[in-house]
C-alpha positions, 0 to 999 in steps of 0.5 A: 715261088721264083724260078730260081727256087723251084730249079734245084739245078739253079741253086746247085750252080749258084752255090757252086759259084759263090760257095756254100760257106759264102752263102751260109750267113744269108741261109742262116738269116733266112731260116734256111729258105734259099729263095729268101736267102737269095733275095737277101744276097741280092739286096746286100749286093745293092747295099754294097753298091750304093755304099761303094759310091758314096765312099768313093765320093767321101774318099775323093772329097776327104783326099782333096781337102786334106791335100789343100791344106798340106800344100799350104803348110808345106809352102809355108814351111819353105818347101814346094807344094808337093808334099808327096814327093820324097824329102819334101814334106815339112817336119811335123808331117815327116814326123807322123809319116815317117819315110816309107809311108808314101813309098808304095804310093810313088811306086804305083804311080810310076807303074800306072803312068809309066815314068820314072818321076811321077808328079804330085797328082800321080802320087795323090791319086795312088794313096789309099783311103787307109793313109788319110785314116792314119794321117788323122788318127783316132787314138787319144794319145798321139802327140805328132798327130795332135800337132799336125791336127791343131796346126794344119789338118783341121783347116780341111774341115772348116764346118766342124762345129766347136772347137776345131782344133782340139784333140777331141774333134780329131779323135771323133773325126778319126773314129768316123773315118776308121768306121768308114775305112772298116766298111770300104774294106769289107765291101772291097773283100766282097764280105756280107754286110748283114750285121752293118747298121746302114742308117749309122754308116750313112750317118757317119758319111754324111757327118764327114762331108758336112765338116767338109762342106755343108753343100756336100751331103745334098750333092754327092752320094746315093743317100736316098737309094741307101734309105730306100734299101734300109726299108726294103731290108728282107728281114724286116720287110717282104720284097 
C-alpha cells in the first residue's frame, strides 16, 4: 500500500486541492479504491501531457501548410501574400471568413507584440486551432468551403491518397481536425480523458500529419510514448 493511501490526511489534502467532483470519475473507474484512482489520475495526466505535445506539433504543421497555400492564392488574385491583414484576402477566402474571423487574432497580436500594426506572422501566431477547422469545414453542404478546398486548400495536403480536390476528402480531413480540436480543448480545460480512445486519436494525428508530409509521423510527436501509455492503462494493466 502506498504512503498516500495509508495517510488519510494526504487524501484529504489531495481532494481539497482537486475537488471531490473532479476526482469522482477516477474513483468510479477504480471501484472506489483511492490508491488505484490516484494511479489512474496520474496516468491520465501523462496521457494529457503526451497528447498536448503531439497536438502542438500537429497544429503548427497544419498552420504552416495552410498558410503557404493561402499566401500563394492571395498573390494569384493580385493581393499581397499577407492574407491575415485587414481587407487583404482574396474573394473566396473572404466569403468563407467574413469580416470578423481574424479580428480577435489581430487584437491579440497588437497586445502581445505591443505595436498597432502587427505583421502577418504576428497575427498567424495568434490564430487558434479552431480557426483551421472552421476554414476546412467538416459538413457536407458548405459551398464556399468546398470551393476554397478544391481550388486552394487541398494543395496544403500534398500526400492525400486519392482525389484530393473532392468534397469527400475535405469532409474527412475536416472531421479529423474536429476530433483533434475536441481533444485539445478537453486537455486545455483539464477535463478527464478516461473515455478517450488513445489509439483512435493517435491515429487521427498520424493520418493528418501523413497528409501534410509522409516524414512528419516519424519526426514529430511522442507517439511511442502514447503507445506505452495505452498499454499501461491501470484499468487493464497493473502499474
